[in-house]
C-alpha positions in Angstrom: 97.1 -46.4 130.8 95.4 -46.4 127.5 93.1 -43.5 126.7 89.5 -44.4 126.7 88.0 -44.5 123.3 84.9 -42.5 122.9 82.1 -44.4 121.2 81.5 -43.3 117.6 78.7 -40.8 117.2 75.6 -42.4 115.9 74.1 -40.8 112.8 70.8 -39.0 113.4 67.7 -41.0 113.0 65.9 -40.3 109.7 62.8 -39.2 111.5 64.8 -36.7 113.5 66.3 -35.4 110.3 62.9 -35.0 108.8 61.6 -33.2 111.9 64.6 -30.8 111.9 64.1 -30.1 108.2 60.4 -29.3 108.7 61.2 -27.2 111.8 63.9 -25.1 110.1 61.9 -25.0 106.8 58.9 -23.7 108.6 60.9 -20.8 110.1 62.4 -19.9 106.8 58.9 -20.0 105.1 57.4 -17.8 107.8 60.3 -15.3 107.7 60.2 -15.0 103.9 56.4 -14.6 104.0 56.7 -11.8 106.6 59.4 -10.1 104.5 57.4 -10.3 101.3 54.1 -9.1 102.9 55.6 -6.3 105.0 53.6 -3.0 105.0 54.8 -0.2 102.8 56.7 2.1 105.2 57.0 4.9 102.6 53.5 6.1 103.3 51.8 6.6 106.8 49.6 4.0 108.3 46.0 4.5 107.1 42.7 2.7 106.9 39.6 3.2 104.8 36.9 4.3 107.2 34.0 4.2 104.8 33.3 4.5 101.1 30.1 5.7 99.6 29.9 5.9 95.8 33.0 7.7 94.6 33.8 9.3 98.0 36.2 7.6 100.3 36.9 8.7 103.9 40.4 7.7 105.0 41.6 7.6 108.6 45.2 8.3 109.6 46.5 8.3 113.2 46.4 11.6 115.0 50.3 11.8 115.1 50.5 11.7 111.3 52.4 14.8 110.1 51.5 16.9 107.1 54.5 15.7 105.1 53.4 12.1 105.7 49.9 13.0 104.5 51.4 14.7 101.5 53.3 11.4 100.7 50.0 9.5 101.0 48.2 11.9 98.6 51.1 11.7 96.1 50.8 7.9 96.2 47.1 8.1 95.3 48.1 10.5 92.5 50.8 8.2 91.2 48.4 5.2 91.1 45.7 7.3 89.4 48.0 8.5 86.7 49.9 5.3 86.1 47.6 2.4 86.7 44.1 4.0 87.1 43.6 1.4 89.8 43.3 2.1 93.5 42.7 -1.5 94.7 46.2 -1.8 96.1 45.3 1.2 98.4 42.2 -0.7 99.7 39.7 1.5 97.7 36.8 -0.5 96.2 35.9 0.3 92.6 34.0 3.5 92.4 32.5 3.0 88.9 31.9 -0.8 88.8 29.4 -0.6 86.0 32.4 -0.1 83.6 34.7 -3.1 84.0 37.4 -1.5 81.9 37.7 1.6 84.0 36.7 0.8 87.5 38.0 4.1 88.9 36.9 7.0 86.6 36.1 9.2 89.6 37.5 9.0 93.2 37.3 11.6 95.9 39.3 11.0 99.0 39.1 12.9 102.3 41.7 12.2 104.9 40.9 12.6 108.7 42.8 12.1 111.9 39.6 11.6 114.0 37.9 8.3 113.1 34.4 9.7 113.9 34.5 11.6 110.6 35.1 8.4 108.7 32.1 6.5 110.1 29.4 5.5 107.6 26.6 7.6 109.1 28.9 10.7 109.2 30.0 10.4 105.6 26.5 9.8 104.4 25.2 12.8 106.3 27.8 15.0 104.7 27.1 13.7 101.2 23.3 13.9 101.5 23.7 17.7 101.8 20.4 18.5 103.7 19.4 22.1 104.3 19.1 23.8 107.6 21.4 25.6 110.1 22.3 22.5 112.0 23.3 20.7 108.8 25.3 23.7 107.6 27.2 23.7 110.9 27.8 20.0 110.6 29.1 20.4 107.0 31.5 23.2 108.0 32.8 21.0 110.9 33.2 18.0 108.6 35.2 20.1 106.1 37.4 21.7 108.7 38.2 18.3 110.3 39.8 17.0 107.1 43.6 16.9 107.0 43.8 16.7 103.3 42.2 15.3 100.2 42.6 14.0 96.7 40.3 14.0 93.6 40.8 11.8 90.6 38.4 12.7 87.7 38.9 11.0 84.3 42.7 11.2 84.5 42.9 14.7 86.1 44.1 14.9 89.7 43.9 17.5 92.5 45.5 17.1 95.9 45.7 19.4 98.9 46.7 19.6 102.6 44.2 21.2 104.9 40.4 21.3 105.1 38.0 20.4 102.3 37.9 23.5 100.0 34.8 25.6 100.3 33.5 26.1 96.8 31.9 29.4 97.7 35.4 31.0 98.4 38.5 31.3 96.3 41.0 28.5 97.3 43.8 31.1 97.6 41.8 32.7 100.5 41.4 29.4 102.4 43.9 27.7 104.7 44.8 25.1 102.1 48.1 24.0 100.7 47.5 23.0 97.1 49.8 20.1 96.2 48.8 19.7 92.5 45.8 20.5 90.3 45.8 19.1 86.8 42.5 20.8 86.1 44.0 24.2 85.9 
């Protein structure tokens, strides 16, 4: 008995070849796009809650550790000292009237509770109204901060802890000063 000859394989139809090319190419394009646009994992997740003038309220998740906040503050400092541009960190220009130096002044307060980064809350803090209720609010706002960063004409200051109270020496406050170029 003679072995049965298998019929020769037909080549793929050109339309099937085009379809497979588009299908595989689409996957490669999506995969490379996802790789190139992946979030920066060297800093913690954060979002800009609100920005009013030169002051920016940043929200980080409650589980963000102090070392991670320190890394975020150092990233702001590195950008301030090298590029003088905070757009890559989602901060809108704080001095838009000078197109050559869009970020002459930036003050960033970092919070774990999103309610402190709301527009009304930040505005209320910045207005600085008088009265016992407003003073209590200001103290709560300052204590709720997890850290902060100030960039002022090339000089930087960064800390972990509440917003420093200007009426008390910083050494007597519960603040870990990371850097202070002004001193």
